[in-house]
GUVOZA-176437 format. One record per atom (N, C-alpha, C): residue in one letter; x negated, y, z negated. Coordinates in steps of 0.05 Angstrom, whole numbers, padded with zeros to 5 digits, always signed. Layout:
// GUVOZA-176437
AXYZ/...
***
This chain:
// GUVOZA-176437
M-00029-00130-00292/M-00001-00123-00293/M+00012-00112-00267/V+00040-00113-00266/V+00050-00104-00241/V+00050-00078-00239/D+00046-00062-00219/D+00050-00029-00212/D+00078-00023-00223/Y+00084-00004-00235/Y+00111+00005-00233/Y+00117+00037-00243/Q+00138+00046-00235/Q+00143+00081-00236/Q+00161+00081-00258/I+00153+00101-00275/I+00170+00107-00303/I+00187+00137-00293/K+00211+00134-00300/K+00227+00153-00295/K+00239+00163-00320/R+00232+00184-00336/R+00241+00194-00355/R+00268+00212-00352/S+00281+00211-00381/S+00313+00216-00382/S+00315+00226-00410/R+00317+00248-00407/R+00334+00262-00441/R+00354+00246-00446/R+00371+00236-00430/R+00398+00212-00439/R+00393+00189-00447/S+00366+00185-00435/S+00365+00152-00444/S+00355+00151-00475/L+00372+00123-00481/L+00367+00113-00505/L+00348+00089-00511/S+00344+00075-00490/S+00330+00052-00497/S+00312+00053-00467/L+00295+00038-00467/L+00284+00019-00443/L+00297+00007-00427/R+00292+00005-00395/R+00307-00012-00379/R+00283-00016-00352/V+00281-00038-00342/V+00265-00040-00317/V+00290-00044-00295/S+00280-00041-00270/S+00300-00045-00246/S+00283-00052-00221/I+00288-00068-00203/I+00270-00066-00187/I+00290-00068-00156/S+00276-00054-00140/S+00294-00040-00121/S+00295-00065-00096/A+00302-00063-00071/A+00305-00084-00049/A+00276-00081-00039/Q+00261-00061-00039/Q+00235-00066-00032/Q+00216-00070-00045/G+00225-00078-00069/G+00207-00089-00090/G+00196-00066-00109/Q+00204-00045-00109/Q+00193-00027-00130/Q+00205-00025-00155/V+00184-00033-00176/V+00185-00034-00200/V+00191-00003-00216/V+00214+00003-00229/V+00222+00021-00239/V+00229+00026-00267/V+00220+00032-00285/V+00225+00033-00318/V+00240+00060-00323/S+00263+00059-00331/S+00275+00082-00348/S+00271+00080-00372/A+00256+00104-00380/A+00255+00110-00411/A+00259+00137-00423/P+00266+00144-00447/P+00265+00158-00463/P+00247+00179-00460/H+00252+00204-00455/H+00242+00231-00452/H+00216+00228-00467/L+00217+00233-00487/L+00194+00229-00504/L+00183+00199-00512/M+00184+00181-00506/M+00176+00152-00506/M+00149+00148-00501/P+00129+00140-00518/P+00102+00143-00514/P+00098+00124-00484/E+00076+00124-00469/E+00072+00111-00451/E+00058+00080-00453/F+00050+00077-00479/F+00036+00052-00491/F+00063+00035-00499/L+00084+00046-00511/L+00106+00031-00511/L+00120+00020-00487/V+00124+00040-00463/V+00133+00028-00438/V+00115+00007-00429/K+00087+00009-00430/K+00071-00013-00423/K+00078-00038-00437/K+00076-00038-00462/K+00092-00058-00474/K+00112-00073-00471/F+00128-00054-00462/F+00159-00069-00451/F+00157-00081-00428/V+00143-00068-00415/V+00139-00079-00379/V+00125-00111-00387/E+00099-00114-00407/E+00091-00130-00407/E+00105-00155-00419/S+00126-00147-00428/S+00150-00164-00440/S+00171-00177-00420/Q+00174-00162-00400/Q+00190-00173-00382/Q+00175-00179-00350/Q+00144-00181-00362/Q+00133-00199-00338/Q+00149-00216-00320/V+00156-00235-00337/V+00169-00268-00322/V+00191-00255-00307/W+00213-00239-00321/W+00228-00236-00307/W+00220-00217-00272/I+00203-00193-00280/I+00193-00181-00259/I+00180-00201-00234/D+00156-00215-00244/D+00154-00237-00232/D+00172-00258-00209/K+00194-00261-00227/K+00215-00278-00214/K+00227-00262-00190/H+00231-00241-00194/H+00252-00225-00179/H+00231-00211-00145/L+00203-00209-00162/L+00191-00196-00139/L+00186-00221-00116/Q+00177-00248-00131/Q+00180-00267-00111/Q+00198-00270-00092/L+00233-00262-00107/L+00256-00275-00088/L+00252-00253-00064/I+00248-00225-00077/I+00247-00207-00053/I+00221-00211-00033/S+00198-00223-00037/S+00176-00229-00017/S+00183-00242-00003/K+00197-00265-00010/K+00206-00290+00006/K+00235-00278+00030/R+00242-00251+00022/R+00263-00238+00042/R+00253-00220+00063/Q+00224-00219+00053/Q+00213-00197+00072/Q+00200-00215+00093/P+00200-00197+00116/P+00185-00211+00136/P+00153-00218+00140/K+00147-00235+00144/K+00122-00247+00142/K+00107-00238+00169/L+00075-00242+00164/L+00056-00232+00186/L+00061-00249+00205/D+00062-00238+00230/D+00071-00250+00260/D+00044-00257+00264/E+00045-00286+00271/E+00023-00297+00285/E+00020-00302+00310/S+00031-00289+00330/S+00035-00285+00358/S+00018-00254+00367/E+00027-00238+00349/E+00021-00208+00353/E+00013-00192+00332/L+00000-00175+00332/L-00005-00160+00308/L-00009-00127+00312/Y+00001-00111+00298/Y-00011-00083+00303/Y-00029-00077+00285/I-00048-00063+00300/I-00070-00056+00286/I-00072-00022+00294/F-00075-00009+00270/F-00070+00024+00278/F-00047+00029+00299/D-00025+00020+00293/D-00004+00023+00315/D-00003+00013+00345/K-00032-00006+00351/K-00030-00013+00373/K-00025-00044+00375/K-00011-00049+00394/K-00008-00079+00390/K-00027-00102+00402/Y-00028-00117+00393/Y-00051-00135+00403/Y-00040-00164+00402/Q-00043-00180+00421/Q-00036-00209+00430/Q-00057-00225+00409/L-00050-00241+00397/L-00069-00265+00383/L-00075-00289+00397/H-00100-00296+00402/H-00116-00314+00421/H-00135-00330+00398/I-00126-00352+00395/I-00133-00376+00377/I-00157-00393+00392/D-00182-00390+00386/D-00201-00417+00401/D-00218-00434+00378/T-00209-00455+00379/T-00217-00466+00355/T-00244-00487+00366/N-00258-00486+00394/N-00274-00495+00399/N-00298-00477+00409/A-00301-00453+00389/A-00319-00437+00391/A-00347-00442+00380/K-00366-00427+00386/K-00389-00438+00375/K-00398-00418+00342/K-00387-00401+00343/K-00376-00389+00315/K-00354-00382+00306/S-00360-00376+00283/S-00319-00365+00273/S-00324-00345+00267/E-00304-00319+00286/E-00304-00298+00277/E-00276-00284+00291/V-00264-00259+00273/V-00249-00246+00281/V-00254-00220+00294/K-00244-00216+00320/K-00245-00192+00331/K-00233-00179+00352/V-00232-00155+00367/V-00213-00141+00384/V-00231-00139+00410/V-00218-00153+00426/V-00226-00144+00453/V-00198-00140+00470/G-00208-00119+00480/G-00183-00105+00499/G-00162-00112+00484/E-00137-00116+00492/E-00119-00123+00480/E-00109-00144+00463/Q-00128-00157+00461/Q-00124-00185+00443/Q-00144-00184+00418/L-00129-00196+00405/L-00142-00204+00376/L-00153-00228+00375/L-00174-00232+00378/L-00192-00266+00386/L-00196-00275+00358/L-00192-00298+00351/L-00192-00314+00327/L-00207-00335+00330/H-00239-00344+00334/H-00256-00358+00336/H-00264-00383+00322/S-00260-00406+00323/S-00267-00423+00297/S-00281-00447+00308/T-00304-00455+00297/T-00310-00480+00302/T-00296-00508+00291/V-00274-00505+00284/V-00263-00524+00274/V-00231-00516+00272/T-00220-00537+00275/T-00184-00540+00281/T-00171-00521+00246/L-00155-00507+00255/L-00152-00494+00235/L-00123-00492+00221/S-00109-00496+00202/S-00088-00496+00191/S-00070-00468+00201/K-00036-00462+00192/K-00033-00440+00196/K-00041-00427+00171/K-00046-00436+00142/K-00047-00422+00128/K-00078-00414+00128/Q-00101-00426+00139/Q-00123-00416+00151/Q-00125-00398+00172/I-00110-00407+00187/I-00106-00374+00206/I-00092-00347+00192/R-00079-00356+00178/R-00068-00326+00161/R-00084-00321+00142/D-00101-00333+00124/D-00121-00323+00110/D-00141-00309+00125/R-00151-00319+00146/R-00173-00310+00167/R-00164-00281+00174/L-00141-00279+00186/L-00131-00256+00201/L-00123-00238+00174/E-00111-00240+00151/E-00111-00224+00136/E-00142-00211+00125/T-00162-00225+00124/T-00187-00217+00115/T-00195-00201+00128/F-00196-00208+00158/F-00204-00186+00178/F-00183-00155+00177/L-00153-00163+00168/L-00141-00135+00165/L-00145-00120+00145/K-00158-00137+00125/K-00163-00122+00101/K-00194-00106+00105/R-00211-00117+00117/R-00229-00103+00119/R-00239-00084+00137/T-00209-00081+00152/T-00214-00061+00177/T-00200-00040+00168/A-00182-00042+00144/A-00169-00024+00132/A-00187-00016+00110/A-00203-00024+00101/A-00221-00013+00076/A-00242+00002+00092/A-00249-00004+00116/A-00269+00012+00135/A-00264+00035+00141/Y-00236+00042+00143/Y-00219+00064+00156/Y-00215+00086+00124/I-00206+00069+00106/I-00198+00087+00084/I-00220+00098+00071/L-00241+00078+00069/L-00260+00084+00050/L-00287+00102+00065/R-00282+00106+00090/R-00290+00128+00104/R-00279+00155+00105/K-00251+00151+00107/K-00233+00183+00111/K-00230+00189+00082/T-00229+00174+00059/T-00215+00190+00037/T-00235+00213+00032/P-00259+00201+00025/P-00277+00226+00018/P-00282+00254+00040/I-00271+00249+00061/I-00274+00276+00080/I-00253+00292+00070/I-00225+00271+00067/I-00197+00290+00060/I-00203+00299+00038/A-00216+00290+00017/A-00219+00293-00010/A-00244+00321-00006/K-00261+00326+00004/K-00273+00345+00011/K-00260+00366+00018/Q-00243+00367+00041/Q-00225+00387+00053/Q-00203+00398+00025/M-00197+00378+00015/M-00177+00391-00009/M-00190+00398-00029/E-00217+00397-00030/E-00234+00404-00057/E-00221+00391-00087/V-00220+00366-00075/V-00209+00347-00100/V-00232+00324-00108/S-00235+00310-00131/S-00245+00289-00132/S-00232+00263-00146/Y-00240+00245-00145/Y-00234+00224-00154/Y-00248+00199-00160/Q-00240+00177-00168/Q-00262+00152-00183/Q-00265+00130-00161/K-00254+00111-00166/K-00254+00087-00146/K-00235+00084-00130/I-00237+00068-00107/I-00217+00067-00086/I-00212+00033-00088/S-00184+00024-00095/S-00187-00006-00094/S-00164-00010-00071/L-00160-00032-00052/L-00144-00038-00036/L-00127-00058-00052/R-00104-00065-00036/R-00093-00087-00048/R-00069-00091-00032/Q-00053-00118-00036/Q-00024-00121-00022/Q-00005-00116-00047/Q+00006-00093-00040/Q+00033-00082-00065/Q+00059-00093-00052/S+00070-00098-00068/S+00100-00101-00056/S+00115-00076-00055/S+00111-00064-00068/S+00126-00033-00075/S+00118-00009-00069/R+00090-00007-00065/R+00074+00020-00055/R+00056+00016-00037/W+00049+00035-00025/W+00031+00036+00002/W+00008+00052-00014/G+00014+00066-00041/G-00010+00078-00050/G-00007+00093-00076/S-00018+00096-00094/S-00018+00103-00124/S-00044+00122-00136/C-00040+00139-00154/C-00065+00150-00163/C-00061+00146-00188/S-00079+00138-00208/S-00079+00138-00234/S-00085+00167-00252/S-00081+00167-00276/S-00090+00190-00291/S-00117+00195-00288/H-00133+00176-00286/H-00163+00172-00288/H-00178+00182-00260/G-00159+00183-00240/G-00166+00187-00214/G-00171+00167-00201/N-00164+00136-00202/N-00168+00114-00190/N-00149+00117-00170/L-00152+00106-00141/L-00139+00108-00122/L-00129+00079-00105/N-00110+00075-00105/N-00107+00052-00096/N-00081+00051-00075/F-00089+00031-00049/F-00081+00039-00022/F-00071+00005-00018/N-00045+00004-00004/N-00038-00021+00004/N-00058-00024+00033/W-00067-00051+00033/W-00077-00048+00060/W-00064-00058+00084/R-00038-00062+00075/R-00022-00067+00099/R-00019-00038+00120/L-00030-00013+00104/L-00027+00014+00118/L-00040+00003+00143/V-00060-00015+00149/V-00083-00019+00172/V-00060-00020+00198/H-00030-00030+00197/H-00013-00030+00218/H-00005-00002+00227/Y-00009+00017+00216/Y+00002+00049+00223/Y-00013+00063+00239/P-00006+00083+00249/P-00028+00104+00259/P-00043+00115+00236/P-00069+00129+00253/P-00086+00144+00233/P-00074+00162+00218/A-00059+00176+00230/A-00041+00201+00221/A-00027+00191+00200/V-00014+00169+00200/V+00002+00162+00174/V-00019+00153+00152/I-00039+00136+00157/I-00056+00133+00131/I-00064+00159+00126/D-00074+00178+00137/D-00081+00197+00126/D-00062+00215+00108/Y-00034+00209+00120/Y-00019+00224+00104/Y-00016+00210+00071/V-00017+00188+00074/V-00021+00168+00046/V-00044+00181+00033/I-00067+00183+00041/I-00092+00191+00028/I-00091+00220+00016/V-00074+00239+00031/V-00069+00265+00024/V-00047+00266-00005/H-00028+00252+00000/H-00008+00245-00019/H-00027+00237-00042/E-00037+00215-00044/E-00048+00206-00070/E-00071+00227-00078/L-00085+00243-00060/L-00110+00262-00070/L-00087+00284-00082/A-00068+00295-00073/A-00056+00313-00084/A-00039+00310-00112/H-00046+00286-00115/H-00035+00282-00149/H-00061+00284-00162/R-00093+00295-00147/R-00113+00300-00171/R-00105+00327-00179/I-00085+00340-00165/I-00071+00374-00175/I-00050+00371-00193/E-00031+00355-00182/E-00003+00353-00189/E+00005+00322-00196/L+00009+00322-00220/L+00019+00285-00227/L+00043+00279-00221/N+00060+00294-00205/N+00088+00297-00208/N+00097+00296-00178/H+00122+00298-00169/H+00130+00303-00140/H+00144+00329-00137/S+00141+00351-00150/S+00146+00373-00155/S+00145+00392-00132/R+00159+00414-00124/R+00156+00427-00101/R+00121+00439-00096/K+00110+00440-00122/K+00080+00453-00118/K+00067+00432-00109/F+00070+00398-00114/F+00056+00384-00098/F+00059+00380-00070/W+00083+00382-00062/W+00098+00383-00039/W+00082+00398-00019/A+00079+00426-00033/A+00068+00445-00017/A+00036+00439-00019/I+00025+00428-00030/I-00001+00419-00023/I-00007+00395-00003/V+00006+00378-00003/V+00015+00363+00014/V+00017+00372+00039/R+00037+00389+00040/R+00038+00400+00068/R+00019+00418+00077/Q-00001+00433+00066/Q-00017+00446+00063/Q-00042+00429+00084/H-00043+00409+00075/H-00069+00391+00090/H-00055+00370+00104/D-00026+00369+00111/D-00014+00348+00135/D+00016+00358+00142/G+00015+00386+00155/G+00037+00401+00164/G+00062+00385+00183/E+00049+00352+00188/E+00073+00340+00197/E+00082+00319+00177/Y+00077+00324+00151/Y+00082+00302+00137/Y+00107+00293+00131/P+00124+00303+00132/P+00159+00293+00137/P+00159+00271+00159/M+00147+00279+00184/M+00151+00256+00199/M+00130+00231+00191/H+00107+00236+00182/H+00095+00210+00170/H+00104+00196+00151/K+00116+00215+00131/K+00132+00202+00111/K+00148+00179+00121/A+00169+00193+00144/A+00193+00179+00154/A+00173+00156+00172/A+00158+00151+00180/A+00147+00136+00196/A+00149+00104+00187/L+00133+00116+00158/L+00127+00092+00139/L+00155+00077+00134/A+00178+00090+00128/A+00199+00075+00119/A+00215+00060+00144/K+00212+00068+00175/K+00218+00057+00198/K+00210+00031+00200/K+00181+00029+00200/K+00163+00003+00203/K+00172-00021+00191/R+00152-00041+00196/R+00164-00069+00189/R+00153-00070+00159/Y+00141-00060+00149/Y+00130-00069+00122/Y+00138-00039+00104/N+00150-00040+00085/N+00165-00021+00072/N+00159-00013+00039/P+00136-00016+00030/P+00133-00001+00001/P+00141+00023-00001/S+00135+00035-00021/S+00138+00070-00028/S+00110+00081-00036/I+00111+00108-00039/I+00078+00118-00045/I+00088+00130-00071/T+00072+00136-00094/T+00086+00148-00119/T+00054+00167-00125/
***
């Protein structure tokens, strides 16, 4: 099921779902509405949600197949289809895609995305436990996916989700997202206390937060 954010209001008398221009799914719900009923409502709207998310996805910029940003550094893509083995690697300022056979555009995209996902996972899986130890918090498991509406999220059970597209951003910005989600292990909201926790572990978080909004890929974090 799609990820969504719940906005509760004492004035709301019924459930309503909306989707932002960036693809964030928001459910407006009465203040005391049980979460299982909200979930059931979202499931009933899944077809409508999927349709509109697909329309938003088509309007969003796609992966540039001539150059890529990895940790905010630009690399020129070079494809060699006469290589002795298939691999993707960074050499200097080039991102080399070697293949033993000719590849279609879809195959090129798939191999690049696999490389980027692995690169993002290697960084996030290494850095998260370090930051968690500094913050003196625990978490359950970490998942990476490409979410249309979020850079990261933290469930009530302590499971962390990160968008692998973070790989395009500077390490300091990725660290901010990690801090943000781990702060939810203390505060499950976005109260002043929550932001004070974030500031304690990332004094430049306003700048890092703004960087996410200015760049090419633009989900949100919750």
